[in-house]
C-alpha positions as CSV (number, residue, x, y, z in Angstrom):
1,M,-28.0,-30.1,68.6
2,E,-24.7,-29.2,68.1
3,I,-23.0,-25.7,67.0
4,D,-19.5,-24.8,66.3
5,R,-18.0,-23.3,69.2
6,Q,-16.4,-20.6,67.3
7,Y,-19.9,-18.9,66.4
8,L,-19.9,-18.4,70.8
9,D,-16.2,-17.8,70.7
10,P,-14.6,-16.7,67.3
11,S,-11.0,-17.4,69.2
12,A,-11.7,-20.9,70.3
13,G,-11.4,-22.3,67.1
14,S,-13.4,-24.7,65.0
15,K,-15.1,-27.4,67.0
16,W,-18.4,-29.2,67.2
17,V,-19.9,-29.4,70.1
18,S,-23.1,-30.4,72.2
19,L,-26.0,-27.6,72.2
20,C,-28.8,-29.6,73.9
21,Q,-30.5,-32.9,73.4
22,V,-34.1,-34.0,73.8
23,D,-36.0,-37.1,73.2
24,A,-37.8,-37.4,69.9
25,R,-40.2,-39.6,70.9
26,T,-41.9,-36.9,73.2
27,I,-42.0,-33.8,71.5
28,H,-44.3,-32.8,68.7
29,S,-41.7,-30.1,66.9
30,L,-38.5,-28.1,67.5
31,I,-38.8,-24.4,67.3
32,I,-35.2,-22.2,66.4
33,L,-35.9,-18.7,67.4
34,H,-32.8,-16.8,66.0
35,I,-33.0,-12.8,66.9
36,P,-30.5,-10.7,65.6
37,Q,-29.2,-8.3,68.2
38,S,-26.7,-6.3,65.5
39,E,-24.2,-6.7,62.9
40,S,-22.2,-9.1,64.7
41,R,-24.6,-10.2,67.5
42,A,-27.5,-12.2,67.8
43,T,-29.5,-15.1,70.2
44,L,-30.6,-18.3,69.3
45,S,-33.6,-20.5,71.6
46,V,-34.2,-23.6,71.2
47,L,-38.0,-24.4,71.9
48,A,-39.4,-27.9,72.1
49,G,-43.2,-28.4,71.0
50,D,-43.6,-30.9,74.0
51,F,-47.3,-32.8,73.0
52,S,-46.6,-36.2,73.5
53,G,-48.6,-39.0,74.1
54,S,-50.9,-37.0,71.0
55,D,-51.1,-35.8,67.4
56,N,-53.2,-33.2,68.5
57,P,-52.5,-30.2,70.7
58,E,-56.2,-29.3,70.9
59,S,-56.8,-32.7,72.9
60,R,-53.6,-31.3,75.6
61,I,-55.5,-27.9,76.1
62,R,-58.6,-29.0,76.8
63,A,-57.3,-31.7,79.5
64,G,-55.5,-28.7,81.1
65,I,-51.8,-29.4,80.3
66,S,-49.9,-26.8,78.5
67,S,-49.3,-25.9,75.1
68,V,-46.8,-23.3,75.4
69,P,-43.1,-25.0,74.0
70,K,-40.7,-25.4,76.6
71,L,-37.0,-23.7,76.5
72,V,-34.5,-26.1,76.2
73,A,-31.2,-23.6,75.5
74,S,-30.4,-19.9,74.9
75,I,-27.1,-18.6,73.5
76,E,-25.8,-15.6,72.3
77,W,-23.6,-15.9,69.0
78,T,-21.9,-14.3,66.2
79,P,-23.6,-14.5,62.7
80,T,-20.5,-13.1,60.9
81,A,-16.7,-12.9,61.0
82,V,-14.4,-10.5,63.3
83,A,-11.7,-8.9,61.4
84,G,-8.8,-11.4,61.9
85,G,-10.8,-14.3,62.2
86,T,-11.4,-17.0,60.0
87,G,-14.3,-18.9,58.4
88,P,-17.2,-17.0,55.8
89,E,-18.2,-13.8,55.8
90,R,-21.4,-14.0,56.9
91,R,-22.5,-17.6,58.3
92,L,-25.9,-19.0,57.8
93,L,-28.2,-21.6,59.8
94,T,-29.1,-24.7,57.6
95,F,-31.4,-27.2,58.6
96,K,-31.8,-31.1,57.7
97,G,-34.9,-32.6,57.4
98,S,-38.7,-30.5,56.9
99,S,-38.6,-27.0,58.1
100,Q,-40.8,-24.3,57.5
101,P,-39.0,-20.4,58.4
102,W,-41.8,-17.5,59.5
103,P,-40.7,-14.2,60.2
104,L,-41.3,-12.3,63.3
105,R,-41.1,-9.3,65.0
106,A,-38.7,-8.3,67.6
107,S,-37.4,-5.1,69.4
108,P,-33.4,-4.7,70.0
109,S,-34.0,-5.0,73.7
110,T,-35.5,-8.7,73.4
111,F,-33.6,-10.3,76.0
112,L,-33.0,-14.3,75.7
113,E,-35.7,-15.0,79.0
114,W,-38.3,-13.2,76.7
115,A,-38.3,-16.7,74.7
116,R,-40.0,-18.5,77.6
117,T,-42.9,-16.3,76.7
118,A,-43.4,-18.3,73.2
119,R,-45.6,-15.5,71.8
120,D,-45.9,-15.1,68.3
121,S,-47.4,-11.2,68.3
122,D,-47.3,-11.8,64.1
123,A,-50.0,-14.5,63.6
124,L,-53.4,-14.2,63.2
125,Q,-56.6,-16.6,63.3
126,A,-59.7,-17.2,61.0
127,M,-62.9,-19.0,61.5
128,I,-63.3,-21.3,58.1
129,R,-66.2,-23.2,57.3
130,K,-66.0,-26.7,56.9
131,E,-67.6,-28.1,53.7
132,E,-67.0,-32.3,54.5
133,S,-70.5,-32.9,55.7
134,N,-73.2,-33.3,53.1
135,D,-75.7,-32.2,55.5
136,K,-76.5,-28.4,55.6
137,R,-77.6,-28.4,59.0
138,D,-73.9,-29.5,60.3
139,L,-71.8,-26.5,60.9
140,S,-68.0,-27.3,61.3
141,Y,-65.4,-24.7,61.7
142,S,-61.6,-24.8,61.7
143,V,-58.9,-22.1,63.1
144,E,-56.6,-21.2,60.3
145,R,-53.6,-19.4,61.2
146,L,-52.9,-16.6,59.1
147,A,-49.8,-14.2,58.5
148,P,-50.4,-10.5,58.5
149,D,-48.6,-10.3,55.1
150,G,-51.0,-12.6,53.3
151,L,-54.1,-10.2,54.0
152,A,-54.9,-6.8,52.2
153,L,-57.7,-4.3,52.8
154,R,-59.5,-3.4,50.0
155,K,-62.8,-0.6,49.9
156,E,-66.0,-1.8,48.1
157,T,-66.8,0.7,45.3
158,A,-70.6,0.5,45.8
159,T,-70.9,1.2,49.3
160,G,-67.4,2.6,50.5
161,N,-67.2,0.0,53.2
162,F,-63.6,-1.5,53.7
163,E,-62.8,-5.4,53.7
164,L,-60.2,-8.1,55.2
165,R,-59.3,-10.4,52.2
166,K,-56.8,-13.1,51.9
167,T,-54.4,-12.2,48.9
168,T,-54.4,-15.6,47.6
169,D,-57.8,-15.4,46.2
170,D,-59.0,-12.4,47.2
171,Q,-61.8,-14.2,49.6
172,P,-62.9,-12.6,52.8
173,V,-61.8,-13.3,56.0
174,W,-63.1,-13.7,59.4
175,L,-60.8,-12.9,61.6
176,V,-61.6,-13.9,65.4
177,G,-59.8,-13.9,68.6
178,R,-57.7,-17.1,70.2
179,Q,-60.5,-19.0,71.5
180,P,-63.2,-18.7,69.2
181,D,-64.2,-22.2,69.5
182,R,-63.9,-23.7,72.6
183,N,-66.5,-25.5,74.1
184,Q,-65.5,-24.7,77.7
185,P,-66.6,-21.6,79.9
186,L,-63.6,-19.4,80.4
187,H,-62.2,-16.7,82.6
188,V,-61.0,-14.5,80.2
189,Q,-61.9,-13.5,76.5
190,R,-60.1,-12.6,73.6
191,H,-61.6,-9.6,71.2
192,L,-59.8,-8.1,67.9
193,A,-59.6,-4.4,67.2
194,A,-58.6,-2.8,64.3
195,I,-56.3,0.0,64.1
196,Y,-56.5,2.4,61.3
197,T,-53.8,4.1,59.8
198,R,-52.9,6.9,56.9
199,N,-49.5,7.5,55.3
200,S,-47.7,10.3,56.3
201,E,-47.7,13.4,53.6
202,G,-44.6,15.3,52.5
203,L,-41.1,14.6,52.0
204,G,-39.3,12.2,54.3
205,R,-39.6,8.3,55.6
206,V,-43.4,7.5,55.1
207,F,-44.9,6.7,58.5
208,E,-47.9,5.5,60.3
209,V,-50.6,8.2,61.3
210,Y,-53.5,6.8,63.8
211,A,-56.8,7.3,62.0
212,G,-59.2,5.5,64.4
213,A,-60.1,2.3,65.9
214,Q,-63.1,0.0,66.2
215,L,-63.7,-3.8,67.8
216,L,-63.0,-6.0,64.8
217,R,-66.4,-8.0,64.7
218,Q,-66.8,-9.3,61.3
219,T,-65.2,-9.2,57.6
220,R,-67.0,-5.8,57.0
221,L,-65.8,-2.7,58.7
222,Q,-67.7,0.2,59.9
223,P,-66.9,3.3,58.1
224,L,-65.0,5.6,59.8
225,K,-66.3,9.3,59.4
226,E,-64.1,12.5,59.4
227,A,-65.3,15.4,60.7
228,A,-67.2,16.6,57.9
229,G,-69.1,13.6,58.0
230,K,-67.5,11.8,55.2
231,P,-66.2,8.3,55.1
232,A,-62.5,8.2,56.1
233,D,-60.1,7.1,53.7
234,L,-57.4,4.6,55.2
235,D,-54.2,3.0,53.7
236,G,-53.8,0.2,56.3
237,L,-54.4,-1.3,59.5
238,R,-53.0,-3.5,62.1
239,I,-54.7,-5.7,64.3
240,A,-54.8,-5.7,68.2
241,E,-55.8,-8.5,70.1
242,F,-56.8,-7.7,73.8
243,E,-57.7,-9.8,76.9
244,V,-60.9,-9.4,78.9
245,P,-61.6,-10.8,82.5
246,S,-65.0,-12.8,82.1
247,I,-67.5,-15.1,84.4
248,I,-68.5,-18.7,84.0
249,L,-72.8,-18.3,83.8
250,A,-74.8,-21.5,83.6
251,S,-78.3,-22.7,83.2
252,G,-79.5,-25.7,84.2
253,S,-80.2,-27.7,87.4
254,N,-80.0,-26.7,91.0
255,A,-77.0,-29.0,91.0
256,I,-75.0,-26.7,89.3
257,P,-73.3,-24.3,92.3
258,N,-74.6,-21.0,92.8
259,R,-71.9,-19.1,92.0
260,F,-72.0,-20.4,88.2
261,L,-76.1,-20.2,88.2
262,N,-76.1,-16.5,90.0
263,P,-72.2,-15.0,89.4
264,Y,-71.2,-11.3,90.1
265,L,-69.8,-8.9,87.8
266,D,-67.8,-6.3,90.3
267,L,-67.6,-2.5,89.0
268,K,-66.2,-1.1,91.6
269,A,-62.1,-2.4,90.8
270,T,-62.7,-0.8,87.7
271,G,-63.8,2.4,88.5
272,G,-66.9,1.4,87.0
273,D,-69.3,2.3,90.5
274,K,-67.8,6.1,89.9
275,V,-68.6,6.9,86.8
276,N,-72.2,6.0,87.1
277,N,-72.6,7.9,90.2
278,D,-71.0,11.0,88.3
279,G,-74.3,13.2,87.6
280,D,-75.8,12.9,84.0
281,K,-72.9,12.3,82.4
282,P,-73.1,9.2,79.5
283,V,-71.8,5.9,80.8
284,T,-72.0,2.6,78.5
285,Y,-72.1,-0.7,79.8
286,R,-71.2,-3.5,77.0
287,F,-71.7,-7.4,78.0
288,F,-70.5,-9.9,76.0
289,V,-72.2,-13.4,76.7
290,R,-70.4,-16.0,74.6
291,F,-71.8,-19.4,74.7
292,A,-69.9,-22.1,75.1
293,C,-71.4,-25.0,73.2
294,S,-70.7,-26.1,69.3
295,P,-73.2,-24.6,66.8
296,N,-74.6,-28.3,66.2
297,G,-75.0,-28.4,70.2
298,M,-76.5,-24.6,70.2
299,R,-79.6,-26.0,67.8
300,D,-80.9,-27.5,70.7
301,V,-81.7,-24.5,72.7
302,T,-84.6,-22.5,71.4
303,S,-84.7,-19.7,73.6
304,A,-82.3,-18.0,76.2
305,R,-83.1,-15.2,78.9
306,L,-80.0,-13.2,80.7
307,T,-81.3,-11.6,83.7
308,I,-79.2,-8.6,84.8
309,K,-79.7,-7.2,88.7
310,G,-78.3,-4.0,90.0
311,L,-78.6,-3.1,93.5
312,P,-80.5,-5.0,95.9
313,G,-84.1,-4.3,95.3
314,N,-83.8,-3.0,91.9
315,Q,-86.0,-3.8,89.4
316,P,-84.0,-6.8,87.3
317,H,-83.5,-6.0,83.8
318,E,-84.4,-9.2,81.5
319,V,-82.7,-9.6,78.2
320,T,-83.5,-12.1,75.5
321,L,-80.5,-13.4,74.1
322,V,-82.0,-16.4,72.2
323,D,-85.5,-16.9,70.9
324,Q,-86.4,-19.4,68.2
325,K,-90.5,-19.8,67.5
326,A,-90.1,-22.4,64.7
327,S,-90.8,-25.9,66.0
328,G,-87.6,-28.1,65.2
329,A,-84.4,-27.0,65.4
330,P,-82.7,-23.3,64.1
331,S,-81.0,-23.3,60.8
332,N,-78.9,-20.7,62.0
333,P,-77.9,-20.9,66.0
334,V,-76.0,-18.2,67.9
335,R,-72.7,-18.1,68.7
336,A,-72.5,-15.0,71.1
337,V,-74.7,-11.7,71.8
338,E,-73.6,-8.5,73.1
339,V,-75.6,-6.2,75.4
340,V,-75.3,-2.4,76.2
341,L,-76.9,-0.6,78.2
342,T,-76.2,3.1,77.6
343,K,-77.2,6.2,79.9
344,M,-79.1,9.1,78.0
345,K,-79.1,13.2,79.2
346,D,-82.2,12.6,81.3
347,S,-80.5,9.8,83.3
348,T,-82.4,7.2,81.8
349,F,-80.9,3.9,80.1
350,K,-81.5,2.4,76.8
351,R,-80.9,-1.1,75.8
352,Y,-79.5,-2.6,72.5
353,H,-78.4,-5.6,71.9
354,R,-77.4,-7.8,68.8
355,C,-76.7,-11.9,68.0
356,L,-73.2,-13.1,66.5
357,L,-74.7,-16.2,64.2
358,W,-72.2,-19.0,63.1
359,D,-73.6,-19.1,59.9
360,T,-72.9,-16.0,58.3
361,P,-70.9,-15.5,55.2
362,E,-69.5,-12.4,56.5
363,G,-69.0,-13.7,60.1
364,G,-70.6,-11.1,62.1
365,F,-73.2,-10.0,64.2
366,K,-76.3,-8.5,63.4
367,T,-77.3,-4.8,63.5
368,F,-77.9,-4.1,66.9
369,E,-81.4,-3.6,67.8
370,E,-83.2,-1.3,70.0
371,L,-85.0,-2.9,73.4
372,K,-88.3,-1.6,74.8
373,D,-88.7,1.7,76.6
374,P,-86.4,3.9,78.3
375,F,-85.9,2.9,82.0
376,K,-84.7,4.4,85.4
377,W,-81.6,2.4,86.7
378,H,-78.8,2.9,89.3
379,P,-76.4,0.3,89.4
380,N,-73.9,0.9,92.0
381,T,-70.6,-1.4,92.5
382,G,-71.7,-4.3,90.3
383,F,-74.5,-6.6,88.5
384,E,-76.0,-9.7,89.4
385,L,-76.4,-12.4,86.5
386,S,-78.6,-15.4,85.8
387,L,-79.3,-17.5,82.7
388,D,-82.7,-19.6,82.0
389,A,-82.4,-21.3,79.0
390,S,-84.7,-24.1,77.3
391,T,-85.4,-26.3,74.6
392,S,-88.0,-27.2,72.2
393,N,-90.7,-28.6,74.6
394,N,-90.0,-26.3,77.1
395,A,-87.5,-28.3,79.5
396,R,-84.8,-26.3,81.0
397,A,-81.7,-26.6,79.3
398,E,-78.1,-27.0,80.6
399,L,-76.2,-24.1,78.8
400,W,-72.8,-23.0,79.5
401,A,-71.9,-19.2,78.6
402,D,-68.3,-16.6,79.6
403,V,-69.6,-13.1,80.0
404,S,-67.3,-10.3,80.1
405,L,-68.1,-6.5,80.8
406,L,-66.4,-3.2,79.6
407,H,-67.7,0.2,80.8
408,S,-67.2,3.3,79.1
409,S,-67.8,6.9,80.0
410,K,-68.9,7.5,76.5
411,S,-72.5,7.4,74.8
412,F,-73.3,5.1,72.9
413,D,-74.1,5.2,68.8
414,P,-76.0,2.4,67.4
415,A,-75.2,3.6,63.9
416,S,-71.1,3.4,65.1
417,P,-71.5,0.6,67.5
418,D,-67.9,-0.7,67.2
419,E,-65.8,2.3,68.5
420,F,-62.9,1.1,70.6
421,D,-62.3,2.9,73.6
422,F,-58.5,3.1,74.5
423,D,-59.6,3.9,78.4
424,W,-60.2,0.3,78.7
425,L,-56.4,-0.1,78.3
426,F,-55.5,1.9,81.2
427,S,-55.7,2.3,84.7
428,T,-56.9,5.7,86.0
429,A,-56.3,8.1,89.1
430,A,-59.1,9.9,91.0
431,G,-58.0,13.9,91.3
432,N,-55.6,16.3,89.9
433,A,-53.2,15.5,92.9
434,D,-49.2,16.1,91.7
435,I,-47.6,13.7,89.7
436,R,-45.1,12.7,92.8
437,D,-48.2,11.8,94.9
438,K,-49.5,9.8,92.0
439,T,-46.2,7.5,91.6
440,S,-45.6,7.1,95.6
441,A,-46.8,4.3,97.1
442,E,-50.0,5.4,98.7
443,G,-51.0,6.9,95.3
444,L,-50.4,3.7,93.3
445,N,-52.1,1.7,95.8
446,E,-55.0,4.0,95.5
447,L,-55.0,3.2,91.3
448,I,-57.9,0.7,90.0
449,E,-57.7,-2.4,87.6
450,A,-57.3,-2.0,84.0
451,Q,-60.4,-3.4,82.1
452,A,-58.4,-5.1,79.5
453,R,-55.1,-5.4,78.4
454,I,-53.0,-6.0,74.6
455,V,-51.9,-9.4,74.4
456,A,-51.0,-9.3,70.8
457,W,-50.1,-6.2,67.8
458,S,-50.1,-7.2,64.3
459,S,-47.9,-6.0,61.7
460,P,-49.4,-3.8,59.0
461,I,-52.0,-5.0,56.7
462,R,-51.7,-2.6,53.6
463,R,-54.4,-1.1,51.4
464,V,-54.7,-2.5,48.0
465,E,-56.7,-1.3,45.4
């Protein structure tokens, strides 16, 4: 790549100089990241999509090879002519060959080195059902990359619920995190949250006003309730993608290491042990079990049972994740299961669970079901988990999953099961100490870990009628 040196130094005169060199045989694509910083200053970064040896980036990711583009060059340049200088009033970037522009967002303080993260926070992913096979039992999905301005928020007249739809064909969209179709268990999970907004009222520039938030599990969004109990009216939303640590859980032979057969979920690091021991205050534990298996592979699993154990000597609690009574392969395999344990005012726990199915037009969960009677339980510093899966002939199946845990000091309401708790994103400090003590070295050492972190934040998705 070459650049006219007067773009770098207007007083240097016009002469084309080499900016960088890349071997076209070892890269998949070139990415030009242009970020305006002011009227007369901009940054330009050149990144190489290094997918040498394979036309499919997914195969390199599964092989453990990084898919992050490599930074080749970064410069600051002048896109407009300076006073007294020569050349056009405004300079344009032109490309020979095939290229596709994609708008991004960046703050004025975005420096050159930030380009190395190669993180596109303004692209969303959706699961799309493939219709290539004539076998109705063959469930195949692909992940489609979407821009937020290609989506719209629509209100259903009959129910008052909101849906995310494409602006091109008005079809419902099943948005997912960055790893929905991975067939390997991972140590992190990605989830989505919908942050609802209303437009400000009155004179002046219109800005977004926070109106609520909820976990995004399906195309139909749970209706938000206002103080009077009526459905809230919304003008738009943003999609937040957040990351939660997870553990790897397996069912199968004893040849599998015990750290996968009986893994331990820690509560102490995130302050969950203190929340549960705080008298009769409410507490909720949300387990998300994602099966690391293709939809067709899950057909072989007819039953799967999760065992959750708290303190040593406590009675373990079993939750049936998959139960296919019919003989043969199930027609609608389970993709993931969410289990909720919530403490009531009398210190007893209630248990709920719901399944996420692969072949669901809405791409969402079933309704939460309450399981059995309330029970007494006192989990302390963590949970020990185990998974027992079997096939149609009652043989023990090898099944892998990753499990995440989010706890909250709020009670769980089955009528509004997808409430998003912002406390998941922040660490807390115990006591009412002075802020100077909390920010000292000793005070910072006492902070607990946050349960999740935001990794992407979309631009607004507007409501259309």
